[in-house]
C-alpha positions as CSV (number, residue, x, y, z in Angstrom):
1,M,7.2,-5.2,-8.3
2,P,7.7,-1.7,-7.2
3,Q,10.5,0.2,-8.8
4,L,13.1,2.1,-6.7
5,P,12.7,5.9,-6.5
6,R,14.3,8.4,-8.6
7,V,16.2,10.7,-6.6
8,A,17.5,14.2,-7.2
9,V,20.6,15.4,-5.5
10,L,20.6,19.1,-5.0
11,G,24.1,20.0,-4.0
12,P,26.4,21.5,-6.8
13,D,29.4,21.4,-4.5
14,L,31.6,18.3,-3.7
15,T,29.4,17.3,-0.9
16,G,26.6,16.7,-3.3
17,A,28.9,14.8,-5.9
18,V,30.1,12.5,-3.2
19,G,26.5,12.0,-2.2
20,L,25.6,11.0,-5.8
21,A,28.6,8.7,-5.9
22,A,27.5,6.8,-2.9
23,L,23.8,6.6,-3.9
24,V,24.6,5.4,-7.3
25,D,27.0,3.0,-5.8
26,G,24.3,1.7,-3.6
27,G,22.1,1.0,-6.5
28,I,19.8,4.2,-6.4
29,D,18.7,5.9,-9.6
30,A,20.2,9.4,-8.6
31,T,20.9,12.5,-10.7
32,Y,23.0,15.5,-9.7
33,L,21.0,18.8,-10.4
34,G,22.9,22.0,-10.9
35,A,26.2,23.0,-12.7
36,P,29.0,21.8,-10.5
37,T,31.9,23.5,-8.9
38,P,35.3,22.4,-10.5
39,A,36.1,20.0,-7.7
40,A,32.6,18.5,-8.0
41,E,32.9,18.2,-11.9
42,E,36.3,16.5,-11.4
43,L,34.9,13.8,-9.0
44,L,31.9,13.1,-11.3
45,S,34.2,12.8,-14.4
46,R,36.5,10.4,-12.5
47,R,33.7,8.3,-11.4
48,A,31.9,8.4,-14.8
49,L,28.9,10.1,-13.5
50,T,28.7,13.1,-15.8
51,A,25.8,11.6,-17.5
52,R,24.0,11.7,-14.2
53,R,23.9,15.5,-14.0
54,V,21.3,18.0,-15.3
55,A,22.9,21.5,-15.1
56,G,19.7,23.4,-16.0
57,P,16.3,23.2,-17.7
58,D,17.8,22.7,-21.1
59,D,20.6,20.3,-20.1
60,H,20.2,16.5,-19.9
61,G,23.9,15.5,-19.0
62,D,25.1,14.8,-22.7
63,E,28.2,17.0,-22.2
64,P,30.2,17.8,-19.2
65,V,29.7,21.2,-17.6
66,S,32.7,23.6,-18.1
67,P,34.7,24.1,-14.8
68,S,35.2,27.6,-15.8
69,A,31.8,28.8,-14.7
70,P,31.7,27.7,-10.9
71,S,29.2,30.5,-9.9
72,E,26.5,28.3,-11.6
73,G,27.4,25.5,-9.3
74,G,28.0,27.7,-5.9
75,A,26.0,30.2,-4.0
76,D,23.9,31.2,-7.2
77,F,22.3,27.9,-7.3
78,A,18.9,28.4,-5.9
79,P,16.3,25.6,-7.0
80,V,12.7,25.5,-5.7
81,V,11.2,22.3,-4.3
82,S,7.4,21.7,-4.1
83,R,5.2,18.9,-3.5
84,A,3.6,17.3,-6.6
85,G,-0.1,16.0,-7.0
86,A,-2.7,15.9,-4.2
87,R,-1.5,17.2,-0.8
88,E,-3.2,14.2,0.7
89,D,-1.0,11.8,-0.8
90,P,2.3,11.4,1.3
91,R,4.0,9.7,-1.6
92,R,3.3,12.1,-4.4
93,G,6.8,13.1,-5.0
94,F,8.4,16.4,-5.8
95,Q,8.5,19.1,-8.5
96,I,12.0,21.1,-8.8
97,S,12.6,24.3,-10.7
98,L,15.4,26.6,-11.3
99,D,14.8,30.2,-12.4
100,G,11.2,29.5,-13.0
101,R,11.8,26.5,-15.3
102,S,11.3,22.8,-14.6
103,L,14.0,20.4,-13.6
104,G,11.5,17.6,-13.5
105,S,9.5,15.3,-11.2
106,W,11.3,13.2,-8.6
107,D,10.4,10.6,-6.0
108,A,13.1,11.8,-3.5
109,V,15.2,14.8,-2.9
110,V,18.7,14.8,-1.3
111,V,20.0,18.3,-0.1
112,T,23.2,19.7,1.5
113,A,23.8,22.3,3.9
114,A,24.1,24.9,1.0
115,T,20.7,23.8,-0.6
116,V,18.5,22.8,2.4
117,A,16.7,26.1,2.1
118,A,15.2,24.8,-1.1
119,V,13.1,22.3,1.0
120,R,11.9,24.7,3.7
121,T,8.4,24.8,2.5
122,V,8.2,21.2,2.0
123,I,9.3,20.3,5.5
124,G,7.2,22.9,7.3
125,V,8.0,21.9,10.7
126,D,11.1,22.6,12.5
127,D,11.7,19.2,13.8
128,P,15.3,17.9,14.3
129,W,16.8,15.8,11.6
130,Y,17.3,12.3,12.9
131,G,21.0,11.5,12.7
132,G,21.4,15.0,10.9
133,V,19.7,13.0,7.6
134,F,16.1,12.1,8.1
135,H,13.3,14.6,8.8
136,P,10.6,12.9,10.9
137,R,7.9,14.6,9.1
138,A,9.0,14.8,5.7
139,D,9.6,11.5,4.2
140,G,11.4,11.7,0.8
141,V,13.7,14.7,1.8
142,Y,17.2,13.8,3.0
143,L,20.0,16.1,4.2
144,I,23.8,14.8,3.9
145,G,26.9,16.7,5.0
146,G,25.7,18.0,8.3
147,S,27.4,17.1,11.6
148,G,24.6,14.8,12.6
149,G,23.5,17.2,15.3
150,G,20.0,17.5,13.9
151,G,19.5,20.9,12.6
152,V,16.2,22.4,12.0
153,A,14.4,23.7,8.9
154,G,13.7,27.2,10.4
155,A,17.6,27.7,10.4
156,A,18.2,26.6,7.0
157,A,19.4,29.9,5.7
158,G,22.3,29.5,8.2
159,G,20.9,30.3,11.6
160,P,22.8,29.0,14.8
161,A,20.7,25.8,14.9
162,G,21.1,25.0,11.0
163,P,23.0,21.9,9.7
164,R,26.7,22.4,10.1
165,P,29.1,21.2,7.2
166,A,30.8,17.8,7.8
167,G,34.3,19.3,7.3
168,E,36.4,21.8,5.4
169,A,36.4,21.6,1.6
170,G,40.0,20.1,1.6
171,E,38.8,17.2,3.7
172,L,36.4,16.1,0.7
173,A,38.9,17.1,-2.0
174,E,41.7,14.6,-1.4
175,E,43.3,13.4,-4.6
176,D,42.4,9.8,-3.9
177,E,40.6,7.1,-6.0
178,A,38.0,7.0,-3.4
179,P,35.5,9.7,-3.4
180,A,35.0,9.7,0.5
181,S,38.7,10.5,1.4
182,G,39.1,12.8,4.5
183,P,36.8,12.8,7.5
184,G,34.3,15.0,5.8
185,G,34.0,12.8,2.9
186,R,33.7,9.7,4.9
187,L,30.8,11.3,6.8
188,V,29.0,12.3,3.7
189,W,29.6,9.0,2.0
190,A,28.2,7.3,5.0
191,Q,25.2,9.4,5.3
192,A,24.2,9.1,1.6
193,S,24.7,5.2,1.8
194,W,22.3,5.4,4.8
195,V,19.8,7.1,2.6
196,G,20.2,4.4,0.1
197,E,19.9,1.5,2.2
198,Y,16.6,3.1,3.4
199,L,15.3,3.7,-0.1
200,R,16.2,0.2,-1.1
201,G,14.0,-1.2,2.0
202,R,17.1,-2.7,3.5
203,Y,16.8,-0.4,6.7
204,L,13.8,0.7,8.5
205,L,13.7,3.9,10.5
206,P,12.8,3.9,14.2
207,A,9.5,5.2,15.4
208,Y,8.7,8.8,15.2
209,Q,9.0,9.4,18.9
210,A,12.1,7.6,19.1
211,M,13.7,9.9,16.5
212,L,12.5,13.0,18.3
213,D,13.9,11.5,21.6
214,H,17.4,10.6,20.1
215,P,17.9,12.7,16.8
216,G,21.8,12.6,17.3
217,L,22.0,8.8,17.4
218,R,23.8,9.3,20.8
219,R,23.1,6.9,23.6
220,V,24.6,6.5,27.3
221,G,28.0,4.9,27.0
222,L,29.1,6.4,23.6
223,R,32.1,8.5,24.7
224,R,33.8,9.0,21.2
225,R,33.1,12.4,19.6
226,G,33.5,14.0,16.2
227,T,33.2,12.1,13.1
228,C,34.5,8.8,14.5
229,G,31.9,8.9,17.3
230,Y,29.0,9.7,14.7
231,L,30.1,6.9,12.4
232,R,30.3,4.7,15.2
233,A,26.7,5.4,16.3
234,L,25.5,5.4,12.7
235,E,26.7,1.6,12.4
236,R,25.0,0.8,15.5
237,E,21.7,2.3,14.1
238,L,22.2,0.6,10.8
239,R,22.4,-2.7,12.4
240,A,19.3,-2.0,14.5
241,G,17.5,-0.5,11.4
242,R,18.4,-3.7,9.2
243,A,16.9,-5.9,11.8
244,R,13.8,-3.9,12.0
245,A,13.5,-4.0,8.1
246,A,14.0,-7.8,8.2
247,A,11.2,-8.3,10.9
248,A,8.7,-6.1,8.7
249,G,9.5,-7.8,5.4
250,Y,11.7,-5.2,3.9
251,P,9.2,-2.9,2.9
252,L,10.0,-0.3,0.1
253,P,9.3,3.1,1.6
254,I,9.1,5.3,-1.5
255,P,8.4,3.3,-4.8
256,A,8.9,5.2,-8.0
257,A,5.7,7.0,-8.9
258,G,6.1,9.1,-11.9
259,P,8.5,10.3,-14.7
260,G,11.8,11.8,-14.0
261,P,13.3,15.0,-15.8
262,A,11.1,17.1,-18.0
C-alpha cells in the first residue's frame, strides 16, 4: 500500500508554522525547514511540533531554536528547491538546499509568499495558482498564505501579480489555543488542510482547463468578498473535489518515493 508523501514546509514565519500544524493535524508527515521566527517558535512549542523542524543542514529538530536569532527565520532564509531524479518522471520529488548544503529529499513542498521564489525554477510557467494554492503545471508544489487570487511564479519576488499575504502578522499571532486565530490564520489553516486532503487522496483537483478558467474559485452568484468569501468558495470546492475523489476511487496523487532529510 503506498505511503503518504513527506512534505517540506518552507516558511520560517508564523504562516509556515500554522501550515505545518494544519498538515500534521490532517495526518500528513510534514517537516518545517528553517529557523523559525519567535512567534513561529512559540506556536511550534505550544503545539508540540518542535521535533518536526529542521533549522539547517546540521540540525534534526532535537532542540528548540532560540528565539533570539529571528534573522535566520526571516528574510535571510533563502532555500533552493530543485527536481530530483529523471526529469521525465513527474513524481520524482525535490531536493532542497540552504547555503549550498542539503536539507534532504522530499516528495512535496509547501511554500509561503515569503519563500515562493525558492520554487520559481521548478514551476517554470507563469500559470495562475488554483485557489491561490495549487499550480496547474507543478504538482507537488503548494502555496499557502496567499489571498487566493492566483498569483504567478514570475512575480514571486514581489511583483504586482504575486501572491498577497493572507493578513497582517497580528491576525496570525493571537494568543489563543487554536493556531488559526484571526482571519489570516483561518485562511492559512484552511489552505494547508486543503493540501492535506489532496495528498491523502480525499480530494481530487478539477481538470487542468477548469483550474485555468476559474483560478480564484469564484463563480456567478458568490457575493461575499475577502476571507469569508474565499472560505465559502473553498468549502464548495472541497465538496466537489471529495465527490470527484470518491468517483475515481480515492487515488493517492503523490505517494512517498524516497528518503527524507539527509
